[in-house]
N, C-alpha and C positions, 0 to 999 in steps of 0.2 A: 504492499500500499503503500504511495505515497505523501498520506499525510500520519497523525500522531493523536491521541482523543484527548479531547481538553479535560476530559472532568466531568464534562456538563452534554446532555443528548443536546438541548436546545442550541449551545451552544455550536457542538460538532455540528448540527444541519446547518444552521447560518454561516458557517464558514465551510462547510462541502466536505464534513468527514474528518475536518479538524486543521490542527496547524501543520504545514505546508513541513517538508522533513530538510530541503535543499535551501530554503533562505531565512532569514532574520523576523522574528516577529516582535515588533515592540508596542509595550502596553502602558498606559501614560494615563495619567490622571492626579486627581489633588490628592496630597495625604490622605488616609482612610477610607478610600474608593476604592480599594481592593487588588490592589493591583499583584502585589503579594501572596492574596489570597491565589488570584487564577493560576498563575504560575507553579504554585503548590499543587494544586488538583491536577495539573498537567504530567507536573513530579512521579506522584504518586503514582498516577496510569502506569507511567514507564516502568518505575520500581517493582509496581505489583506485577507486571509483564518481568519478570526477570534482569531487566536492562537497569544499565549504570545513568545514574544524573550526575552531570558535574554542575555544581551549583558555589555562584560565585559571590562570596555575601560582601558586599561593600561597606553596607552598611550595621553592621554586626550586629542586624538582629532577629537574626535566621531561627524560631523556635520548634523544638524540638517536640513541645506538649501540643502543638499547632500540627504538626506533620501527624502525628499519631491521630488527634482528633477526623481530620479531611480523610485520612486513611482506615476508620473506622478502627482506632485501636490497635493495631497490628503493631507487638513491641519492637522488632526489627527492622521495624520499617527504612530508618535511617541508613541499616547496613547497604544496603544497595545508592549511598548518598557520596562521594566525595567534594569534601568543602576546600573548598581556597580563600582566605579571610586578607583581602589585601588591605590595608590601612594608610598608603598614598597612591597618587597617582601613578607615579614610576612602580612600584609593587601592583599596580593594577597592569601594566604595560609586561611586568615579569609572568604573569599568571597568564596571562593569552599568548604568551609565547610558548611559556610550560605547558599550553592545552595540543602543541604537537607532538607531545612524550606520553600524556595522557589518554588522548583519541584512540580506540582501537572499534574492534568490532563490537565491545562488549557495552561501550557507550552507545546511549539512546536520547539524549537530551542535554542541551545545556542551556542554564539558567544565567544571567547576572542582575545582580538585585544590589542596587540602583547599575545601569551605566555610567553616570552623571553625579553620585554623589561626589565624588574623590576626583573629580574634572571640575565640578562646584571648584571645593576647595583650592584646587590650582587657579582656577580663574583671577580667585585676589590676588595673586600676583601679577602685576597687571602689565611688569615686563614679557611676560611667560604668554600671554594670549597670544600670539601668532602657534608659537610652537606648539602650544595645549594642544589648541584646535589642530594641527596638521596630527600631532599624535592620537588624539580622539580618531582623525579618521583613518592613520593607519591600523587604531584598535580595531574598529568596523572591518575595515578589508580583513582581519585574518579573519575572523570571525564568519566572513559571509564565503572565505576560502575554504573553511572548514563546511561549511553546511553545505557548501553547493559537492566539492570533492569527496566529502565521505558521506551526504545526504543523511546531516546528523540536526534535528531540528537547532533554530538557536532563539529562545526568549529572552529578552531585554525587558525590565522592568525603568519606566523615565518616570520625572518629573514634569514640574510645571510652574510657569511665573507670569505673570500680569504686564502688559506691555504698558509703556509707559502711558502711549497715549489712547487706550482701551483698556481701562484697566476693570472692566467686565468678561474684557475677552484673554483665556486660559492659554499660553503658549508652552510647545514644548521646550526643555532644555535641550540645546544641542543643534537644533532650530536643519537645516540643511543636510548635516553632514551625518544624524539619523534617520533624518527623511528620504535619502537618497540612499542608503547604506538598507531600511527595514522595505521589503515587500506586499506586508501586513502591517496595517499600524489600528491600534483598536485605543479610543478613548474613553476611558471611564470618569464619567459624573457621578456627584452625588446630590440625590434630590432631597426637599424641603418633609420630605415624608419617610425620610428615614432611607427609603432605596435606593439603590444604584442605578444609572442608564451606561449600558453599553453601545457604543458607536463604531461599527465599521468605516474607521476612515480611510482607508487605501484597499486597495488588494490589487494581483495583478489579473484573476479570474472574475470574479465575481465584483457588483455593482456596490461603489460604495454609500454608506446612509442607514444602512441597514441597524436595526437597533434591538435590541433585549432588557428590560426592565427586570431586577435583580435584588435580592436582599441577600447578605452574609448570614450563614448558618452555620453549625457546626461542623457538617458534612463537608461543605466546600460554598454554594451558590446555591440558592431557588429561585428558578425565575415567574415571575407575576404570572401567571394563566393566562392565558389568550392573547398574548401578547405580540405574539410571535404566529403574523396572517399566511393563510394559501399565501395572500401576494408579496409580502416581507420573505417568503422563504424560499432562500436559494437553491433546497434541494428541489423544489417542485417542478414538476416537468412543464408546464405550463410559463414559468416563464423565460422570458427570451435572455440568454447569455447576454454579457456586457466586460468589454476588458478594458476601460479606460489607463489601465497600468500596465502596458504591454512587457515584455520579460524583456531584462536588459538593463 
């Protein structure tokens, strides 16, 4: 198969089977919107299948207890995880370089949570802005190469910031560097009623703009009933295919 399961049936349907294997998928949104939750759900599916997950934790916020909740209480679920925990942008670069040694047929998924945490800290050193952006681009290129050559999906979480001119508009940190390197982009939004909204912002073979309304629960996410209509269902045979983002 060319996809891996997301851990949510409705999201699998929206993505025509799940996350694609040979690309980078970026999930971004404000704090508490469910970014880490989504990548953990996919990671659990891979771990349950017997494959291993490389989890690069740049925030130091990985929770084994949350992992066990999503897995349904499997005690040894984290045995199928390989953890890298860089604490500087330079260490993040070294972690990505180390992936070439770690990647083999046993690896089913690479997660970076989050791709820009240490990047933003590095950007605080004003004299290094150009070099920092170039390095981030190089890191994305390394991940792209692994995804394409090894058919290993890469999931990135990303943060947001408000623009100076339109403060109500949230933007993805890393801008075009992340955007152009990601063939699939999903944005999460927090709603007033405690639900979240997932929006497919970019995909190379599915029409953008499809949404899911969901809430975070103990075992992952619970999709609001009836919010994915036949019209909006990307797996519906009645819907014509649309490809606004061609390969390459």
